[in-house]
N, C-alpha and C positions, 0 to 999 in steps of 0.2 A: 504494499500500500502506499504510494508518495506521490504525489500532485505536485500572510495572516494576521498598527496598520499601515495601506501603503495606500496610493488609489485609486479607485477604481470608477470607473460612468456609466451610471445604468441608467443615463437618461433623466428626466423629470420626474418620472414616478417612482423612481430608485433612489435618486441621489441625495433626495433628504434622508434618507434610514440608516444611511454609513457613518460612520464614524471614522472621522482624520487623523490622520497622527498629527503629535505636538510636531511643527517643523525644525524646531530646534533639538528636539528627543530624537528624533530621528536621522536628524543627523549627528548628534554624535553618537547614539548607536550605529549608524553604518560604518562611522570612521574606526570605532574597535574593531566591528566585524572586519573592516578591511586589515587593520594589523594586525588581527589575531591569522587572518588568510595567508597575509604576508608572512605570517612568521612561521606559516604551520610549509608553506610554499618553500621559504630557506631551509626549513628543517629537510624537508620530501627531498630536496637538492644538493645537501650537503652529507647527505650516507647514502651507503652501500646500496646501490637497486638494481633491480634486472625486472623485465616485462618478456612474455613469451606467449605460445599456446601450448593449449592441454588438450588432448583426448578427449573425448567425456561421448556419453549416447547421445546418438543427431548430429554433431559434429566438432568442432573446435572452440572454445572456449579461450578467452585472453588474461590473463594474470599480470597484477604489478606486485613486486615485493620490494618494500622498504627496509634498510639496517638490517642489523643481523647482530643485536645485543645481546647478553646471556640469558634473558629472561624466557620464559616459553610462548614462542608464537600466537598470534591472536588474527585467525581466519575471520575476516569481513563478510557478510553477506545483505547485499544494496535490497532497497527495499521495489516496489514494482506491484504485482509483476511487469516483466518489460523495462524495469528501471535500467538506470548503471551505474557503476562502482567510483567514478571518479568523485564523487564528492568526499570519499573518503580518505581523498589527501585531508583533511582538518585532523585526523589522528596521527598524521607524521608525527608530531610529536612524542607520540607513544614511541616509535619508532627505536629511537634513543635507547629505550630499554630492552627492547626485544624485536624481532621483524613484524614488521604489519603487512597482511598480505590480502590483497581482493580481488576481487574476479567479476569483469561485465560473464553473468546467466546466459547460456545459448541465445540466441533470436537478438541480442541489444548489445547497445556499446560497441568497445572495436571485436567482439567475437565473433564469430560465422553467425549469420543471419539464414537458416535452412525457411522455406515456405510450406514445410509439411505440419499441419496444427495439431495434428496428433503427436508433438512432441510434445504441445504444452499442458502437463498434467503435473499434479505435484509429485508421485511418485517418480516421475523423471528427473526432478529436480533436485530428489534426494540422492538418487544414483548421482546424479551429475556432481553433486559436492562431495560423496563419496570418490568420486574419481579423480577430483581438485584434490582431495587429501594423501591419496594415492597417489598421485605425479609428483607430490613437492614434498613428499616422504614427511608428512603432518604425523606422524604415530603419536605426538602430544602437542595438544595445544587449548588456547580458548579461544570459544567460539561467538561474534557477535552477531546478531541479528536485526536489522533495522526493520519496523514497518513491516512491509511481507518477505522478508529476510529473518524477522522472527517467527514468523507462522514455519518458515522452514527449514528454521533451529530446533523450532520444538516438533514440529515433523520428524524429523532427521534423530532426536532424542526420544524419542515415544514410540518411530516403528523401529527404526534401525538399531536401538539401542547400542550404538558406538564404544568401541573401548576408545580411552585416552583422551578425551573431553574432559580437561579439567575444572574448568567452568563454564558458563552461559553467561552473557549479558545480551536482557531481551530489552531491543531498544524501537521503546514507542512501539510495542509488537503488536502486529492480527494475533491474537492466541483463539480466538471463536467467532466467525464471523456473526451469528444469530444475537451477540453480544453487542458487538461493533454495530451493528444495524441499529437497534436496541438506543446503544449509545448517542450514533447518531440523528438518531431521531429526538430524542432529549435535546440537543445542542442546535438543532434546525429549528425545534417548537423554540428558540432562544432567540429565533433572528428577530428584527423586525417584519411587523405583518406586511410590507409592502414586499418584502423579498419572500416569504414563504407564501406569500399570495401568487407571485411569478413561476418560483419551481412547483405549485400544484396544479395551475393552471397548464402552463408547460407539457409537464408531464402526462397531464392527463388527456391533450392532443396527440404524444404521442413526439415531440417536436425538440427533443435534447439540442438537438446539434442547433436551434434559434440565438442568435444575438442574446436576449433576454434569456433566457436560459443560461446559456456560458456566463453571462455577469453575474447573474444571481449565486449561479454556484461560485461563481468565483470570490462571490460576499461569503460564502461558508468559509473556503480557502482561508481569505485572510485573516477569520479567528481564527481558526483551527488548523490548519497546516502551515505556513510561515507567517506567523504575526508581524516579526522584527527583520529589520532589514539583515539582508546577508550579502556578503561579499562576491566578488565574481569568481571563478573557479576556473581562472586559466587551461588549467587540463582537461577540461569538460566543453574547450570549445569543438564544435563538430560533432562531438559523439551523442546518439540519437537513441533515442530510447524507441521503445515498439509497444503503439498503441493495442495493435492485434491483440498480441497477447494478452494486453491489461482489459482488456474489455471482454475477448473469451472465457478467462479464468477469473473475474472481478467484475466488470461492469462498467459502467458510463461514466459514473462518479465515484467518490470516495465514500458518500452518502446512501448509494445504491447499487447493490450488488445483484448481478442475473448471470451471473458467471458461473462456472466449474466447483466456485468458492463458495458459492451462497450458504449451502449447508455445513460448511467445513466446521468441526471443533476439534481441540485437544483439549478444553477447560480441566475433562474430568478427568486427564490423565498426567495432568503438570505436576501432582502429589509423586509421581515414579520416580520425577524428576531429581536425583540425589545431590550431583554436583551443586557446588555453591555457585548460585545464580543472582545475579543484578538484574530488575526492571529498573530502566531509567526511560524519562519522560519530559515534556513540558507542563507546564499550571497551565494552559488552554490547550493540553492535546486534544486528539480528536482519539486517540489511545488513553483513555480516559484515565486519570493518575486513582480514582476512586475504585474505577476497575481492576486495574492490576495490582494495588492493595488486594482486593478478594483472591486472585490467581498467585499472591506471595503465600499468603494466610494460609493457602492449601499444599505449600510446598514444605520439604523438609529444612531447608538451607537456601534462604532468598531473603532479599533485601530489597527497598524502593529507594530514588533515589528522583525528587522532582525538581527541575529546574526552575526557578521563579521566573515570572511574564514570560518561557518562552512557548512553544506551541511542538507540530509535529516535525519541525524543523528545527527541532534545540540543536542537535548535533552542530548545526552552521550558525543557527541564531546567535548562541551562546558557548560557543568552542571552547573557551579556555575551562567552566564552570565543566563543560561538559565532560573534557579529558581529563581534569582532574579527578571528577567521580572515578571514570574509568580507571584512571591509573589508581586511585587508590586503592579501589577493590582486589583489582589483581593482584596487585601488592599483598594487599592481604592474603589472598588464595595460595599464593606462594610462600606467605612465612616470610615477609621481606619485611622492614620499615616503610611503614607510612609517608614518601615523598612531605 
């Protein structure tokens, strides 16, 4: 799952319902985000790194590995489905401590883009993850899954029961589609009535590609997906996501699931994940912190960190806070002093 205030123009009927950012605050946040992004890019460019292609079921995927520190490697799974991994460059400061590895899942980014839609299934993505681990000899690792990547991590841990996974970071994760949609319905009900009316009317007509519907959808995203300014990611230039995969597996918007994942859930099985686990999300995240706390309480060794002021893109909105939380968690798991 990956697709919150910045300015959106909805026309006269909706513009009065939008809340604009305070220009001075937005400018300060943007400057901070750019500084953090620059630091992350510098870290990535000064550390040992490698890139390459890996054979997986259905084709080849592109990966990037940053750093060769002594800590246990961290493998990161991007959102989507059909998203890209380039935004994980913000994790580069962690590569001082350990290798940080991420890859574009098949069909998106720098990976191969096969057209066989039969490939876009959760079990195949689990097999893909196992193939990446094997190819990179990641016998022991920490796993981080963001958004849809969190669903992939949960499915991998529950269904495959893999050896060698030392800990799991569930970053703004999808754990249960029915619960996600119930939370999204609650967030949607809190939107200004003018925006809700547009969403309801266009959905009733089936015109989900209309400018009015897209603008109203952007208003939801501006509250719960990316709420704060984020810095440009130079390495993301020209790296494309795959909307076909997103729509086939998820649906047309973050708050409407019509794809193959529409009934998927691992909520009841999260208790079987015995490894130390960290849930991390933004205060205004569409992956609701209150729901993540419910999942956390069912697990034997899990904690929750909420990033104040941020939304679903907390990793990019507040990278320093995010990286610090993940670094501290990994250090505790490995028994090292917390930096």
